[in-house]
N, C-alpha and C positions, 0 to 999 in steps of 0.2 A: 391222193388218188392214184389209181393205176392208169397208164396211158395205153390206148388200144389202137391197133392199125390192122384193118382188114385187107385181104388180097384174094385173088383167085376168081373174081367175077369175070364176066365176058358174055359173048354171044354164042348161043348153042341152039341146035335144032331140037325140036320136040323129040323126046325119047332119049336125049343125050344126058351126059353127066358133067358135073363140075364139083370141085372141092374148094370150099372157101376156108381160108385160114385167118386167124386173128392173133396177132402177136402182142403180148403185153409187156410192159416195162414200168419201172418206177416203184413197185411194191411187190411183196411176196405173192406171187400168182396163186400159189396153192391155198391161200387164205380166202380166195374169192370163189363164189358160185358164179357161173357164167350162163349167158343166154344169147340166142340169136333172135332178132326181130327183122321184119321187112316192112317196107312201105311202097305200095304201088302208086302210080300217078292218080291223083284225085281221091285217094283212099287214106284211111287212118293207118297208123302203124299197127302191126299185128305181131303177136308172139309166134315164133316158129318152133324153137326147141331150147331146152335148158339142161344143164349138167351141174351136179354138185361139186364141191371143191375137191373131193377125193375121186370123183368120177364114178362113184358107186351108184348114183341115182341119176337117171335121165328121164326126160319127159318131152313129148312132142305133140304139136297141134294135130288134130285129127286128119286134116287134109294132106299132111306130109308123112304120116305114119306109114312105115313100110317102104318109103322112098328116100327119106332123109335120115341121116344118122349123125348125131353129135358125139364128139369125143374130145379128149384133151390129153396133152402131154405136159405134165407139170415141170419136167426137167427142161423142156424147151419153152415154157411159159406161153403155150399156144393152145388155142381151142380151134377145132375143125368142125365144118359142116359138110359132110359128104352128101351130095344131091344127085340122085339117080332118077331115071324115068321122068325127066323134067317135062313140064307142061307149059303152054303159053301163059296160063294164069299164075305161074310162079315168077313171072317177070316183075321185078321190084328192085329197089335198093335194099341191100341186106346190111344190117348193123349188128355188131356184137356188143355186148354189155357185160359189166362186172358188178356183182353185188357182194357186199360184206355180210349179207344175210338176206334171205327172201322174206323180209318182214311183211310184205303184202301178198306173198305168193310168188312162185317162180314165173308165172305167166304175166304178171303185172309190171309194166314199165317203171312204175314208181318205186319198185323194189331195188332198182339198179342205180348205182352211184356214178358209174363212168360209162361213157359211150364212145365208140369209134365214129369215124366220119362216113363210113359206109362204102360198099362196093356194089356196082351195078351188075345185075344179072338180067339178061334178055334172052327169052326163049322164043324162037320163031316157029310158026306152024309147020 
């Protein structure tokens, strides 16, 4: 399995921006499709965005479209989540995940084989 470590979370005011990074190690990063998920207090984990192993395909959940952008740098074994125009409802722990193939679809957590430990994002009003 690939090991994943997220960074870049923090406290930001509404309307601000953050860029999350997820560094991978242990396996060939370019062989993995990647995703970002989040979990707010008292809520279930939800899909945020996904990117194919080549970076040629991306998909985002409706509530973040136009605000969040997923990208990857295979040479650096890193996937990013650029988050702009942040809202208080974006407050959550954000997790990156790696899939050897989206067998159940890119938005399904069960498609992913490895998960990071998460990074907290807090958006104040």
